[in-house]
C-alpha positions as CSV (number, residue, x, y, z in Angstrom):
1,X,0.0,0.0,0.0
2,X,1.5,3.3,-0.9
3,X,0.8,7.0,-1.7
4,X,1.2,8.3,-5.4
5,X,1.3,11.7,-6.9
6,X,2.6,13.2,-10.2
7,X,2.4,15.9,-13.0
8,X,1.8,15.5,-16.8
9,X,1.8,18.1,-19.4
10,X,-0.4,17.0,-22.2
11,X,0.0,19.8,-24.5
12,X,3.7,20.9,-24.3
13,X,6.4,18.8,-22.6
14,X,7.2,21.6,-20.0
15,X,10.2,20.8,-17.7
16,X,9.2,19.2,-14.4
17,X,10.8,20.2,-11.2
18,X,11.5,17.1,-9.1
19,X,11.3,19.1,-6.0
20,X,7.6,20.0,-6.7
21,X,6.9,16.2,-7.2
22,X,8.6,15.7,-4.0
23,X,6.5,18.1,-2.0
24,X,3.4,16.6,-3.4
25,X,4.2,13.0,-2.6
26,X,5.8,13.8,1.0
27,X,2.3,15.0,2.0
28,X,1.4,11.3,1.7
29,X,4.1,10.0,3.9
30,X,1.6,8.1,6.3
31,X,0.7,6.2,3.2
32,X,4.3,5.0,2.7
33,X,6.9,5.5,5.6
34,X,9.1,2.7,4.1
35,X,10.6,4.6,1.3
36,X,10.1,7.4,-1.4
37,X,11.0,8.0,-4.8
38,X,10.7,10.7,-7.6
39,X,11.3,10.3,-11.5
40,X,10.9,12.8,-14.1
41,X,11.3,13.4,-17.8
42,X,10.3,16.1,-20.2
43,X,6.7,16.7,-19.5
44,X,6.2,14.2,-16.7
45,X,7.0,13.4,-13.2
46,X,5.9,10.7,-10.9
47,X,6.4,10.3,-7.2
48,X,5.8,7.6,-4.7
49,X,5.8,6.8,-0.9
50,X,6.2,3.1,-0.2
51,X,4.6,0.8,2.5
52,X,6.5,-2.3,1.8
53,X,4.3,-5.5,1.6
54,X,5.4,-7.7,-1.5
55,X,9.1,-8.1,-2.4
56,X,10.5,-5.6,0.2
57,X,13.9,-5.2,-1.6
58,X,12.7,-5.2,-5.3
59,X,9.7,-3.4,-5.4
60,X,11.0,0.2,-5.2
61,X,9.0,3.0,-7.0
62,X,8.6,4.7,-9.4
63,X,9.5,1.6,-11.2
64,X,11.0,1.9,-14.9
65,X,10.8,-1.1,-17.5
66,X,14.2,-2.6,-18.4
67,X,14.4,-0.5,-21.7
68,X,13.3,2.6,-19.5
69,X,10.4,3.2,-21.9
70,X,7.7,2.7,-19.1
71,X,7.6,4.2,-15.9
72,X,5.1,3.3,-13.2
73,X,3.9,4.6,-9.8
74,X,1.2,2.5,-8.1
75,X,-0.7,2.2,-5.1
76,X,-2.4,-1.4,-4.2
77,X,-2.0,-4.9,-4.6
78,X,-2.7,-7.3,-7.5
79,X,-3.5,-10.4,-5.9
80,X,-3.3,-12.7,-8.8
81,X,0.0,-11.2,-9.8
82,X,1.8,-14.5,-10.1
83,X,-0.7,-16.1,-12.3
84,X,-0.5,-13.0,-14.6
85,X,3.2,-13.2,-14.3
86,X,3.1,-16.9,-15.4
87,X,1.1,-16.3,-18.6
88,X,3.6,-13.1,-19.5
89,X,6.6,-15.4,-19.0
90,X,5.0,-18.0,-21.2
91,X,4.7,-15.0,-23.9
92,X,8.4,-14.4,-23.6
93,X,8.6,-11.7,-21.0
94,X,11.5,-11.5,-18.4
95,X,11.3,-10.1,-14.8
96,X,14.1,-8.7,-12.5
97,X,12.0,-8.5,-9.2
98,X,9.2,-10.7,-7.6
99,X,6.8,-7.5,-7.2
100,X,3.5,-7.2,-8.6
101,X,4.5,-3.7,-9.9
102,X,6.7,-5.3,-12.3
103,X,3.8,-7.3,-13.7
104,X,1.9,-4.3,-14.3
105,X,4.5,-2.9,-16.6
106,X,4.8,-6.0,-18.6
107,X,1.0,-6.4,-18.6
108,X,0.6,-3.0,-20.3
109,X,3.2,-3.8,-22.8
110,X,1.5,-7.0,-23.6
111,X,-2.0,-5.9,-23.7
112,X,-2.2,-2.1,-23.3
113,X,-5.5,-1.0,-21.7
114,X,-7.0,-4.5,-21.7
115,X,-4.4,-5.4,-19.0
116,X,-6.8,-4.2,-16.4
117,X,-9.3,-6.9,-17.0
118,X,-6.5,-9.4,-16.2
119,X,-6.0,-8.0,-12.7
120,X,-7.6,-9.0,-9.6
121,X,-6.9,-6.6,-6.9
122,X,-7.3,-3.2,-5.5
123,X,-5.2,-0.5,-7.2
124,X,-4.8,3.0,-8.5
125,X,-1.9,3.8,-10.7
126,X,-0.2,6.1,-13.2
127,X,1.9,4.6,-16.0
128,X,3.8,6.7,-18.4
129,X,4.5,5.2,-21.9
130,X,7.3,7.0,-23.6
131,X,6.8,5.2,-27.0
132,X,3.2,6.5,-27.0
133,X,4.0,9.7,-25.3
134,X,1.0,9.1,-22.9
135,X,0.0,8.9,-19.2
136,X,-2.4,6.2,-18.3
137,X,-4.5,6.4,-14.9
138,X,-6.5,3.5,-13.7
139,X,-8.4,2.7,-10.6
140,X,-9.6,-0.7,-9.5
141,X,-13.6,-1.9,-10.1
142,X,-15.1,-0.9,-6.8
143,X,-12.9,1.9,-5.9
144,X,-10.9,0.5,-3.0
145,X,-8.0,2.7,-3.6
146,X,-8.5,6.6,-4.3
147,X,-7.2,8.8,-6.9
148,X,-7.7,12.7,-7.2
149,X,-6.9,14.7,-10.3
150,X,-7.1,18.1,-11.7
151,X,-6.2,20.5,-14.6
152,X,-3.9,23.4,-13.8
153,X,-4.1,26.9,-15.3
154,X,-1.1,26.1,-17.1
155,X,-2.6,22.9,-18.7
156,X,-0.9,20.6,-16.6
157,X,-2.5,17.4,-15.3
158,X,-1.9,16.7,-11.4
159,X,-2.8,13.6,-9.6
160,X,-2.4,12.1,-6.1
161,X,-3.7,9.5,-3.7
162,X,-5.3,12.0,-1.4
163,X,-6.5,15.6,-1.9
164,X,-3.7,17.0,0.1
165,X,-1.2,15.7,-2.5
166,X,-3.0,18.2,-5.0
167,X,-3.1,20.9,-2.5
168,X,0.6,20.9,-2.2
169,X,1.0,22.2,-5.9
170,X,0.9,26.1,-5.9
171,X,-0.9,26.3,-9.0
172,X,-4.1,24.6,-7.9
173,X,-7.0,26.9,-7.3
174,X,-8.8,26.6,-4.3
175,X,-12.3,27.3,-4.6
176,X,-15.3,25.8,-2.6
177,X,-17.8,23.9,-4.7
178,X,-21.4,24.6,-4.0
179,X,-22.4,21.3,-5.5
180,X,-20.2,19.3,-3.2
181,X,-21.4,21.2,-0.1
182,X,-25.0,20.3,-1.2
183,X,-23.9,16.8,-1.7
184,X,-22.1,16.5,1.6
185,X,-25.2,17.9,3.5
186,X,-27.3,15.5,1.8
187,X,-25.2,12.2,2.1
188,X,-22.8,12.7,5.0
189,X,-19.8,12.5,2.7
190,X,-18.6,14.1,-0.6
191,X,-19.2,11.5,-3.2
192,X,-16.8,10.0,-5.8
193,X,-18.1,12.2,-8.7
194,X,-17.7,15.5,-6.7
195,X,-15.0,17.3,-4.7
196,X,-15.1,20.2,-2.1
197,X,-12.4,21.8,-4.2
198,X,-13.9,23.2,-7.4
199,X,-12.1,21.6,-10.4
200,X,-10.8,18.7,-8.8
201,X,-12.1,15.3,-9.7
202,X,-11.8,11.7,-8.5
203,X,-11.2,9.0,-11.2
204,X,-14.5,6.8,-10.8
205,X,-14.1,3.3,-9.7
206,X,-13.7,0.9,-12.5
207,X,-12.6,3.6,-14.8
208,X,-9.3,4.6,-16.5
209,X,-8.0,7.9,-18.2
210,X,-5.6,7.9,-21.2
211,X,-4.0,11.2,-21.7
212,X,-2.1,11.8,-24.9
213,X,0.5,14.3,-25.6
214,X,-0.8,17.0,-27.8
215,X,-4.4,16.2,-26.9
216,X,-6.6,17.8,-24.2
217,X,-7.6,15.7,-21.0
218,X,-10.5,13.5,-22.2
219,X,-13.3,12.1,-20.0
220,X,-12.5,9.0,-18.2
221,X,-13.8,5.5,-19.8
222,X,-15.4,2.8,-17.9
223,X,-13.6,-0.6,-18.1
224,X,-15.7,-2.6,-15.5
225,X,-19.2,-2.7,-14.5
226,X,-21.6,-5.0,-12.3
227,X,-24.7,-6.4,-13.9
228,X,-27.7,-7.3,-11.9
229,X,-30.2,-7.9,-14.9
230,X,-29.6,-11.8,-15.3
231,X,-30.2,-14.4,-12.9
232,X,-28.4,-17.6,-12.2
233,X,-30.5,-20.9,-12.4
234,X,-29.2,-23.5,-10.0
235,X,-30.2,-25.3,-6.9
236,X,-29.6,-23.8,-3.5
237,X,-27.2,-26.7,-2.6
238,X,-25.0,-25.7,-5.7
239,X,-25.4,-22.1,-5.3
240,X,-24.3,-22.8,-1.4
241,X,-21.2,-24.7,-2.4
242,X,-20.2,-22.0,-5.1
243,X,-20.6,-19.3,-2.6
244,X,-18.0,-21.1,-0.1
245,X,-15.3,-21.8,-3.0
246,X,-15.7,-18.0,-3.9
247,X,-15.4,-16.8,-0.4
248,X,-12.4,-19.2,0.3
249,X,-10.7,-18.1,-2.8
250,X,-11.3,-14.4,-2.2
251,X,-9.8,-14.6,1.5
252,X,-6.7,-16.8,0.4
253,X,-5.8,-14.6,-2.4
254,X,-5.6,-11.7,0.0
255,X,-3.4,-13.4,2.5
256,X,-0.4,-13.2,0.0
257,X,2.2,-10.8,1.9
258,X,5.8,-10.7,3.0
259,X,5.0,-8.8,6.2
260,X,2.8,-9.9,9.4
261,X,-1.0,-10.1,8.4
262,X,-4.1,-10.1,10.4
263,X,-7.9,-9.1,10.4
264,X,-10.3,-6.8,12.1
265,X,-12.9,-9.0,14.0
266,X,-16.2,-7.1,15.3
267,X,-18.0,-10.5,15.9
268,X,-20.4,-9.7,13.1
269,X,-21.1,-12.3,10.2
270,X,-18.8,-10.6,7.6
271,X,-15.7,-10.1,9.7
272,X,-16.1,-13.5,11.3
273,X,-16.5,-15.1,7.9
274,X,-13.1,-13.7,7.0
275,X,-11.6,-15.0,10.2
276,X,-12.8,-18.4,9.9
277,X,-11.6,-18.8,6.3
278,X,-8.2,-17.2,7.1
279,X,-8.1,-19.7,10.0
280,X,-8.7,-22.5,7.6
281,X,-5.9,-21.4,5.2
282,X,-3.4,-20.6,7.9
283,X,-1.0,-22.7,9.7
284,X,-0.5,-20.2,12.5
285,X,-2.9,-18.6,14.7
286,X,-4.5,-15.6,13.1
287,X,-3.9,-12.2,14.5
288,X,-7.3,-10.7,15.2
289,X,-8.4,-7.3,17.2
290,X,-11.4,-5.8,18.1
291,X,-12.6,-2.6,19.6
292,X,-14.9,-2.5,22.6
293,X,-16.8,0.1,24.1
294,X,-17.6,1.1,27.4
295,X,-21.5,1.2,27.0
296,X,-23.0,-2.2,26.5
297,X,-25.5,-1.0,23.8
298,X,-22.4,-0.5,21.7
299,X,-20.0,-3.3,22.7
300,X,-19.6,-6.3,20.5
301,X,-16.6,-7.8,22.1
302,X,-18.3,-10.7,23.6
303,X,-19.3,-12.0,20.1
304,X,-15.6,-11.2,18.9
305,X,-14.3,-13.3,21.6
306,X,-16.8,-16.3,20.6
307,X,-15.1,-16.3,17.2
308,X,-11.6,-15.7,18.4
309,X,-12.1,-18.9,20.9
310,X,-13.6,-20.9,18.0
311,X,-10.5,-20.6,15.8
312,X,-8.0,-20.2,18.5
313,X,-6.8,-16.5,17.0
314,X,-4.4,-14.6,18.7
315,X,-6.8,-11.9,19.7
316,X,-6.5,-8.6,21.3
317,X,-9.2,-6.1,22.6
318,X,-9.0,-2.5,23.6
319,X,-11.9,-0.6,25.1
320,X,-12.7,2.9,24.2
321,X,-15.3,5.1,25.8
322,X,-18.3,6.0,23.6
323,X,-17.3,9.9,24.0
324,X,-14.2,9.2,22.3
325,X,-14.3,12.4,20.3
326,X,-10.5,13.3,20.8
327,X,-10.1,12.0,17.3
328,X,-12.0,14.8,15.7
329,X,-8.8,17.1,14.5
330,X,-7.0,13.8,13.3
331,X,-9.8,12.7,11.3
332,X,-10.6,16.0,9.7
333,X,-6.7,16.0,8.7
334,X,-6.9,12.4,7.4
335,X,-9.9,12.9,5.3
336,X,-9.2,16.4,3.9
337,X,-12.9,16.7,2.6
338,X,-15.6,16.6,5.3
339,X,-16.7,13.2,6.3
340,X,-19.6,12.8,9.0
341,X,-19.6,9.0,9.0
342,X,-18.8,9.0,13.0
343,X,-17.9,5.4,12.7
344,X,-14.7,6.6,11.4
345,X,-13.8,7.1,15.0
346,X,-14.1,3.2,15.7
347,X,-12.4,2.4,12.4
348,X,-9.3,4.4,13.2
349,X,-8.9,3.0,16.9
350,X,-9.2,-0.7,15.4
351,X,-6.6,0.4,12.6
352,X,-4.4,1.7,15.3
353,X,-4.6,-1.4,17.4
354,X,-3.9,-3.7,14.5
355,X,-0.9,-1.8,13.4
356,X,1.0,-2.5,16.7
357,X,1.5,-6.1,15.3
358,X,0.7,-6.3,11.7
359,X,1.2,-4.3,8.7
360,X,-1.9,-5.8,6.7
361,X,-5.4,-6.4,8.1
362,X,-8.3,-7.9,6.3
363,X,-11.8,-6.6,6.8
364,X,-15.3,-7.6,6.3
365,X,-16.6,-4.7,4.3
366,X,-18.7,-5.1,1.3
367,X,-21.0,-8.0,1.8
368,X,-24.0,-5.8,3.0
369,X,-24.0,-3.9,-0.3
370,X,-23.4,-7.2,-2.4
371,X,-25.7,-9.7,-0.4
372,X,-28.3,-7.1,0.5
373,X,-27.5,-7.1,4.3
374,X,-28.6,-3.6,5.2
375,X,-32.0,-3.1,7.0
376,X,-32.9,-0.4,4.4
377,X,-33.1,-3.2,1.7
378,X,-35.7,-4.9,3.8
379,X,-37.8,-1.8,4.4
380,X,-37.3,-0.6,0.7
381,X,-38.3,-3.9,-0.7
382,X,-41.6,-3.9,1.6
383,X,-42.4,-0.4,0.4
384,X,-41.9,-1.3,-3.0
385,X,-44.4,-4.1,-2.8
386,X,-47.1,-1.7,-1.3
387,X,-46.2,1.0,-3.7
388,X,-46.9,-1.6,-6.6
389,X,-50.4,-2.2,-5.3
390,X,-51.2,1.7,-5.3
391,X,-52.6,3.4,-8.2
392,X,-50.5,6.6,-9.3
393,X,-53.3,8.9,-7.8
394,X,-53.5,6.9,-4.5
395,X,-49.7,7.4,-4.1
396,X,-49.9,11.0,-4.3
397,X,-52.5,11.0,-1.7
398,X,-50.6,8.9,0.6
399,X,-47.6,11.1,0.0
400,X,-49.5,14.2,1.1
401,X,-51.0,12.2,4.0
402,X,-47.3,11.6,5.1
403,X,-46.4,15.4,4.8
404,X,-49.3,16.0,7.1
405,X,-48.6,13.3,9.6
406,X,-46.8,14.3,12.8
407,X,-43.1,13.3,13.3
408,X,-43.4,11.3,16.4
409,X,-39.8,10.1,17.2
410,X,-40.8,9.5,20.6
411,X,-43.7,7.2,19.9
412,X,-43.7,3.3,19.6
413,X,-42.7,2.1,16.2
414,X,-46.3,1.4,14.8
415,X,-47.0,5.1,15.2
416,X,-43.9,6.4,13.7
417,X,-45.4,6.4,9.9
418,X,-44.5,9.7,8.7
419,X,-41.4,8.6,6.7
420,X,-43.1,5.4,5.3
421,X,-46.0,7.4,4.2
422,X,-43.9,9.9,2.4
423,X,-41.8,7.2,0.7
424,X,-44.9,5.4,-0.6
425,X,-45.9,8.8,-2.3
426,X,-42.7,8.8,-4.1
427,X,-41.2,7.0,-7.2
428,X,-38.9,4.0,-5.8
429,X,-35.9,5.9,-7.0
430,X,-36.8,9.2,-5.2
431,X,-37.6,7.2,-1.8
432,X,-34.4,5.2,-1.8
433,X,-32.5,8.5,-2.5
434,X,-34.1,10.0,0.6
435,X,-33.6,6.9,2.7
436,X,-29.9,6.8,2.4
437,X,-29.8,10.6,3.1
438,X,-28.7,12.3,6.0
439,X,-30.1,15.8,6.1
440,X,-33.7,16.0,4.2
441,X,-34.0,18.6,1.4
442,X,-36.2,21.1,3.6
443,X,-33.9,21.1,6.5
444,X,-30.9,21.8,4.1
445,X,-32.7,24.7,2.5
446,X,-33.7,26.4,5.9
447,X,-29.8,26.5,6.5
448,X,-29.1,27.9,3.2
449,X,-28.5,31.5,2.1
450,X,-29.9,33.0,-1.0
451,X,-26.2,33.1,-2.4
452,X,-25.9,29.3,-2.0
453,X,-29.4,28.4,-3.7
454,X,-28.4,30.6,-6.7
455,X,-25.0,28.7,-6.9
456,X,-26.6,25.3,-6.8
457,X,-28.8,26.4,-10.0
458,X,-31.2,23.2,-9.1
459,X,-28.5,20.9,-8.2
460,X,-29.7,18.4,-5.4
461,X,-27.8,15.8,-3.7
462,X,-30.5,13.2,-4.1
463,X,-30.5,13.1,-7.9
464,X,-27.3,11.1,-8.5
465,X,-29.0,8.1,-6.9
466,X,-32.2,8.7,-8.7
467,X,-30.1,8.8,-11.9
468,X,-28.0,5.7,-10.8
469,X,-30.9,3.5,-10.2
470,X,-32.7,4.5,-13.4
471,X,-29.6,3.6,-15.3
472,X,-28.9,0.5,-13.5
473,X,-28.5,-2.8,-15.4
474,X,-31.2,-4.5,-12.9
475,X,-34.2,-6.5,-13.0
476,X,-35.9,-5.4,-9.8
477,X,-35.9,-2.2,-7.4
478,X,-33.4,-4.2,-4.9
479,X,-31.1,-4.7,-7.8
480,X,-31.2,-1.0,-8.6
481,X,-30.9,0.1,-5.1
482,X,-27.5,-2.2,-4.7
483,X,-26.3,-1.1,-8.0
484,X,-26.5,2.7,-6.6
485,X,-24.9,1.8,-3.4
486,X,-22.2,0.0,-5.0
487,X,-21.4,2.8,-7.3
488,X,-22.1,5.8,-4.9
489,X,-22.3,4.8,-1.0
490,X,-19.5,2.1,-1.1
491,X,-16.7,4.2,-2.6
492,X,-18.0,7.5,-1.3
493,X,-18.4,6.4,2.3
494,X,-17.5,2.7,3.4
495,X,-14.1,2.5,1.3
496,X,-13.1,6.1,2.1
497,X,-13.4,5.7,5.6
498,X,-11.4,2.3,5.5
499,X,-8.8,3.8,3.2
500,X,-8.3,7.0,5.3
501,X,-8.4,5.7,8.7
502,X,-6.1,2.6,8.0
503,X,-3.6,4.6,6.0
504,X,-3.4,7.3,8.7
505,X,-1.6,4.7,10.9
506,X,0.3,3.1,7.7
507,X,-1.8,-0.1,7.8
508,X,-3.1,-1.8,4.6
509,X,-6.6,-3.0,4.7
510,X,-7.8,-5.7,2.2
511,X,-11.5,-6.4,1.6
512,X,-12.0,-9.9,0.5
513,X,-15.7,-9.6,0.3
514,X,-15.2,-7.1,-2.6
515,X,-13.4,-9.6,-4.6
516,X,-15.1,-8.8,-8.1
517,X,-15.7,-12.3,-8.8
518,X,-17.8,-12.7,-5.6
519,X,-19.7,-9.5,-6.4
520,X,-20.5,-10.5,-9.8
521,X,-21.9,-13.9,-8.5
522,X,-24.0,-11.9,-5.8
523,X,-25.4,-9.7,-8.5
524,X,-26.8,-12.7,-10.3
525,X,-28.4,-14.3,-7.5
526,X,-32.2,-14.5,-7.3
527,X,-33.8,-12.0,-4.8
528,X,-34.8,-14.7,-2.4
529,X,-31.3,-15.7,-2.0
530,X,-30.5,-12.4,-0.6
531,X,-33.5,-11.6,1.2
532,X,-35.8,-14.1,3.0
533,X,-37.8,-14.0,6.0
534,X,-37.2,-10.3,6.5
535,X,-33.4,-10.7,6.8
536,X,-30.6,-10.2,4.5
537,X,-27.5,-12.3,3.2
538,X,-29.7,-15.4,3.1
539,X,-27.4,-17.6,1.0
540,X,-24.1,-16.3,2.6
541,X,-25.5,-16.9,6.1
542,X,-26.7,-20.4,5.0
543,X,-23.4,-21.2,3.3
544,X,-21.4,-20.2,6.4
545,X,-23.5,-22.6,8.7
546,X,-20.5,-25.0,8.5
547,X,-18.2,-22.4,10.1
548,X,-19.9,-20.2,12.4
549,X,-22.6,-20.8,15.2
550,X,-26.0,-19.6,15.0
551,X,-25.6,-17.1,17.9
552,X,-23.2,-15.1,15.2
553,X,-25.0,-15.9,12.1
554,X,-28.5,-15.0,13.3
555,X,-27.9,-12.3,16.0
556,X,-29.2,-9.0,15.6
557,X,-27.0,-6.5,13.7
558,X,-25.4,-3.9,15.9
559,X,-22.9,-1.8,13.9
560,X,-21.3,1.0,15.5
561,X,-23.4,3.8,16.8
562,X,-21.8,6.9,18.0
563,X,-23.7,8.9,20.5
564,X,-23.1,12.1,19.0
565,X,-26.6,13.5,20.0
566,X,-25.6,13.2,23.7
567,X,-22.2,14.5,22.9
568,X,-23.9,17.8,21.9
569,X,-25.9,18.2,24.8
570,X,-22.8,17.2,27.0
571,X,-19.0,17.6,26.4
572,X,-19.5,19.2,22.9
573,X,-22.3,21.6,23.8
574,X,-20.0,24.5,23.7
575,X,-19.2,23.4,20.2
576,X,-22.9,23.1,19.2
577,X,-23.6,26.5,20.1
578,X,-20.3,28.0,18.6
579,X,-20.9,26.2,15.2
580,X,-23.5,29.0,14.4
581,X,-20.7,31.7,15.0
582,X,-18.2,29.5,12.9
583,X,-15.9,32.2,11.4
584,X,-15.3,29.8,8.5
585,X,-19.1,29.2,7.7
586,X,-19.6,32.9,8.2
587,X,-16.9,33.7,5.6
588,X,-18.1,31.1,3.0
589,X,-21.5,33.2,3.3
590,X,-23.6,30.2,2.4
591,X,-25.3,29.3,5.7
592,X,-27.9,31.3,7.7
593,X,-26.3,31.7,11.2
594,X,-30.0,32.4,12.9
595,X,-31.2,29.0,11.4
596,X,-28.0,27.0,12.7
597,X,-28.2,28.7,16.1
598,X,-32.0,27.6,16.4
599,X,-30.9,24.0,15.4
600,X,-28.3,24.0,18.1
601,X,-30.6,25.6,20.7
602,X,-33.4,23.3,20.0
603,X,-30.9,20.2,20.2
604,X,-29.4,21.5,23.6
605,X,-33.0,21.8,25.0
606,X,-34.0,18.4,23.8
607,X,-36.8,20.1,21.6
608,X,-35.3,18.4,18.6
609,X,-32.5,15.8,17.7
610,X,-30.1,17.7,15.3
611,X,-26.8,15.7,16.5
612,X,-26.0,14.5,13.1
613,X,-26.5,17.9,11.4
614,X,-24.4,19.6,14.1
615,X,-21.7,17.0,13.5
616,X,-21.8,17.5,9.7
617,X,-21.5,21.2,10.2
618,X,-18.6,20.8,12.6
619,X,-16.5,18.5,10.1
620,X,-17.4,21.0,7.3
621,X,-16.2,23.9,9.5
622,X,-12.8,21.9,9.9
623,X,-12.3,21.2,6.3
624,X,-13.0,24.7,5.4
625,X,-10.5,26.0,7.5
626,X,-7.8,23.3,6.5
627,X,-8.2,23.5,2.9
628,X,-9.2,27.1,2.3
629,X,-8.0,28.8,5.3
630,X,-11.6,30.1,5.9
631,X,-11.9,31.7,9.5
632,X,-8.4,31.2,10.1
633,X,-7.6,35.0,11.0
634,X,-10.3,35.1,13.6
635,X,-10.7,33.2,17.0
636,X,-11.7,29.7,16.7
637,X,-13.8,27.7,19.2
638,X,-12.8,24.7,21.3
639,X,-14.7,21.7,22.2
640,X,-15.6,21.8,25.9
641,X,-14.0,18.8,27.7
642,X,-16.1,19.2,30.9
């Protein structure tokens, strides 16, 4: 795992200052503390920070081909590099190292852009080909590894693993994107097709960008997609066996490393499955770790211990308080853009714990999206069945009834029907877009000034979900929702969270449950093999019955829920009050101070729950200060620790 950065002049091969590339890549030292390198040629410069995992001596980057015509800087792992290497050797290629980096160079020479389809892995790389005088940028299928890029005023193209790498270049313009602010308030993260800095882009998952000298930078091209439109026809028994084999291969392929390797173990189905299959494939005890919480409602360590004992792992647990908000500034620096998924606190802590003994940790991320494990899929599918029974006119009436229905958060579940009624009055795409959102449209609108509303020009954060679902290659509403989550939620929230928190402590995280072959298999499963009896991941849980006990497979899903609402009525009460007076938000001029002050006051007085909104605004405030220097010449507030 590494950090990469670089510069390419597509129009004229201007000289590239190695010191400038060095400055960009050195902002990514946390991603690669084991070494660094810079390579330049007329019109191009590549930089690299290395976290040594495979071929510790030979995998130094940027790496040149034997004839010096190809140069590569690469972040990630190609899990099947040995198989690809054997195929290339049979075609006459020779190798000087045992690294997967050299395999990418040879694969490019043999197959060009088609080499990507040969790779099973997580990666983001930049490859310069002097014979074609071109730069090729590529990102893995599901977006495990990030890649930011931007075009400068002088026409140069810069790229880096994280936004901070681009910010180190003095010619990058720093203007706040109003669309990204709207997207962030909608979703709680800045999605992959947006960036808080206007003009900066993220190479989308499963896309590549070929930039040729003498031509302008084109749009990225898609090289992989997942198809939910066809259904596999097979017996449950055969699907179960195929499921186990695919899981087994996904885990084993990600255990290739020349450094200590372990796993995150929460005690949930997904991480427990990974640990079970690691134990099956390992001759030594698997290193596992868990984070426990002082509040019993949040703590899963007892379940993690059941799994650790069952597979005799070398298990460690560390407990933290639920008010572990000391990491706020650390996370703000790690993410650059605002990120409001507070479970990043726990992900950072478990990465920190794992890094004490290992350099690589396998995680259980991805199964909920691929196999329909989230509760929202169950609710959405139930709503869709009812929606299908309602005539169009009746839908509108039900929707208006939902708007008029009081919001009874304090009442028993059976009386809290407002959201369901509103959803039934919408199209399935609109309903799901609102379901995955954090701050609803009306609440956002109340916060915005007229300046921001004009700047948005009708843009709304929900629209990308609506469009993704409508364009999805899927046979039913559940498939459309899963497709949109795999394209938006997964890379924007889940994988961003794991990448930034693990890399902040120089740990490589691998996600076997996002093996593309496993995801493609899941997409072809009949709905009843994913959702059955009101619970998700049916086939996966059935297949894992030979490994895991029922108390793990069928227990209630907990997840990590940070008590941020309580924080803003307790130790962060001062911060809640001060957000409305934020110098950064005031200087931006896009938020109504009185509206924020009212939300904070209502929250502190328990008249309403605006904890998530206040958390979003707090993280936005910190990003505005760090990236744009907004509010830096005015006094900053501090969170109360009383």
